[in-house]
C-alpha positions in Angstrom: 144.3 111.0 67.4 141.7 112.3 69.8 140.4 109.6 72.2 136.6 109.2 71.8 134.4 109.4 74.9 132.6 106.2 75.8 128.8 106.2 75.8 128.8 105.2 79.4 131.5 107.7 80.4 129.3 109.6 82.9 127.9 106.4 84.4 131.4 105.1 85.0 132.5 108.3 86.6 129.6 108.1 89.0 130.5 104.4 89.8 134.1 105.4 90.5 133.0 108.2 92.8 130.6 106.0 94.8 133.2 103.2 95.1 136.0 105.7 96.0 133.8 107.3 98.7 133.3 103.9 100.3 137.0 103.0 100.1 138.0 106.4 101.5 135.5 106.1 104.4 136.6 102.6 105.3 140.4 102.9 104.8 140.9 106.6 105.4 141.7 109.0 102.5 145.4 109.1 103.2 145.8 105.3 103.4 143.5 104.4 100.4 145.2 103.7 97.1 144.0 104.1 93.5 144.5 100.3 93.3 141.9 99.8 96.0 139.5 102.2 94.3 140.0 100.5 90.9 139.3 97.1 92.5 136.2 98.3 94.2 135.0 99.7 90.9 135.8 96.4 89.1 138.1 98.1 86.6 141.8 98.2 86.0 144.0 100.9 87.7 145.1 102.0 84.3 141.5 102.5 83.2 140.6 104.6 86.2 143.1 107.2 85.0 141.0 107.8 81.9 138.5 109.4 84.2 140.5 110.9 87.0 144.2 111.8 87.0 144.7 111.4 90.8 143.1 110.3 94.1 142.7 114.0 95.1 140.8 114.7 91.9 138.3 112.0 92.9 138.2 113.2 96.4 137.4 116.8 95.4 134.6 115.7 93.0 133.0 113.5 95.7 133.0 116.4 98.2 132.1 119.1 95.7 129.1 117.0 94.5 128.0 116.3 98.1 128.4 119.7 99.6 127.1 121.7 96.7 123.9 119.6 96.7 123.6 119.9 100.5 124.1 123.7 100.3 121.5 124.0 97.6 118.9 122.1 99.6 119.6 124.0 102.8 119.5 127.5 101.4 116.3 126.7 99.5 114.5 126.6 102.9 113.2 130.1 103.4 112.7 131.8 106.8 109.1 132.7 107.6 109.4 135.4 110.2 105.9 134.7 111.4 106.8 131.1 112.2 110.5 130.9 113.0 110.2 127.6 114.8 108.3 126.0 111.9 111.0 127.3 109.5 113.8 126.0 111.7 112.0 122.6 111.9 111.8 122.5 108.1 115.5 123.4 107.8 116.6 120.7 110.3 114.4 118.1 108.6 115.9 119.0 105.2 119.4 118.6 106.5 118.7 115.2 108.1 117.0 114.0 104.9 119.9 115.2 102.8 122.3 113.2 105.0 120.4 110.0 104.3 122.4 107.6 102.2 125.5 109.8 102.2 127.4 108.2 105.1 130.7 107.8 103.2 130.7 111.3 101.8 129.8 112.8 105.2 132.5 110.8 107.0 135.4 111.8 104.8 134.9 115.6 105.0 137.1 116.1 108.1 140.1 114.3 106.8 139.6 115.0 103.2 139.2 118.7 102.9 142.6 119.6 104.4 144.4 117.3 101.9 143.1 119.3 98.9 144.8 122.3 97.2 143.9 125.6 98.8 141.7 126.8 96.0 139.6 123.6 96.2 139.4 123.9 100.0 138.1 127.4 99.6 135.3 126.2 97.3 134.2 123.4 99.8 134.5 125.6 102.8 132.4 128.2 101.0 129.5 125.7 100.8 129.8 125.0 104.5 130.0 128.7 105.3 126.9 129.4 103.3 125.0 126.8 105.2 126.2 128.1 108.6 125.2 131.7 107.7 121.8 130.5 106.5 121.1 128.8 109.8 122.5 131.9 111.7 119.8 134.0 110.0 117.1 131.7 111.4 118.5 131.8 114.9 119.2 135.6 115.0 115.5 136.1 114.0 114.5 134.6 117.3 116.7 136.9 119.4 117.8 140.4 118.4 120.7 140.3 120.8 122.3 137.5 118.9 122.8 139.7 115.9 125.3 141.8 117.8 126.9 138.8 119.6 128.6 136.9 116.9 130.3 134.5 119.3 127.1 133.4 120.9 125.4 133.2 117.5 128.1 131.0 116.1 128.0 128.8 119.2 124.2 128.4 119.0 124.4 127.7 115.2 127.1 125.0 115.6 125.2 123.5 118.5 122.2 122.9 116.2 124.5 121.3 113.6 126.0 119.2 116.4 122.6 117.9 117.4 121.7 117.0 113.9 125.1 115.3 113.3 124.7 113.4 116.6 121.3 112.0 115.4 122.6 111.2 112.0 125.6 109.3 113.4 123.9 107.4 116.2 120.3 106.8 114.9 121.0 105.2 111.6 117.9 103.0 111.6 115.5 105.9 111.8 113.2 106.5 108.9 111.8 109.7 107.5 109.2 109.9 110.3 112.0 109.6 112.9 114.0 112.3 111.3 111.0 114.6 111.1 110.3 114.0 114.8 113.8 114.8 115.8 113.8 117.9 113.6 110.8 119.1 115.7 112.7 118.3 118.9 115.8 120.3 117.8 113.6 123.3 116.8 111.7 123.2 120.0 114.8 123.0 122.2 116.5 125.8 120.2 113.5 128.1 120.5 112.5 127.4 124.1 115.0 125.2 125.8 114.2 121.8 127.4 111.1 123.0 129.3 109.3 123.6 126.0 109.6 119.9 125.3 107.0 119.1 127.9 104.0 117.7 126.2 105.8 117.8 122.9 
């Protein structure tokens, strides 16, 4: 007999993902158990297997949901060649806003991705690669020499991500205005260096 799908099936899956992300972030993905995830969800361990067949299946869906959404938001910001700094500012603001409320998902990427099967790692790394390449296009538009210097372009791109991640990790109480202000700071520094911040 085919098992029927509960009316709240999707809602329960979402609850499991949110609870698991928190457990993984607090305990570490490797150390976390399905028992802990089930307890955090308020359901039995046996019941959780009706939704996901393993801890890694949960992990992949958490990261796939998070990174695919983030990628979509990032690549939707188009480069205006007549206002590269303004475009870069909008892109940085979008990234910071997308991070909001996603602390657990963001935290478990580094440990979690290498634990997954190779094909799933490729999917997730593909999302990350698309975002890196999108930002590279913005930066190379500011300096033609960067287009032929892939090492310098990658270093500059990852430095921008580094600044955004620093702000996200260490300025958790900032609101939307604070994120927008910092996005302007990153864009100004990237385009003109620290001297351009005078009077900013």
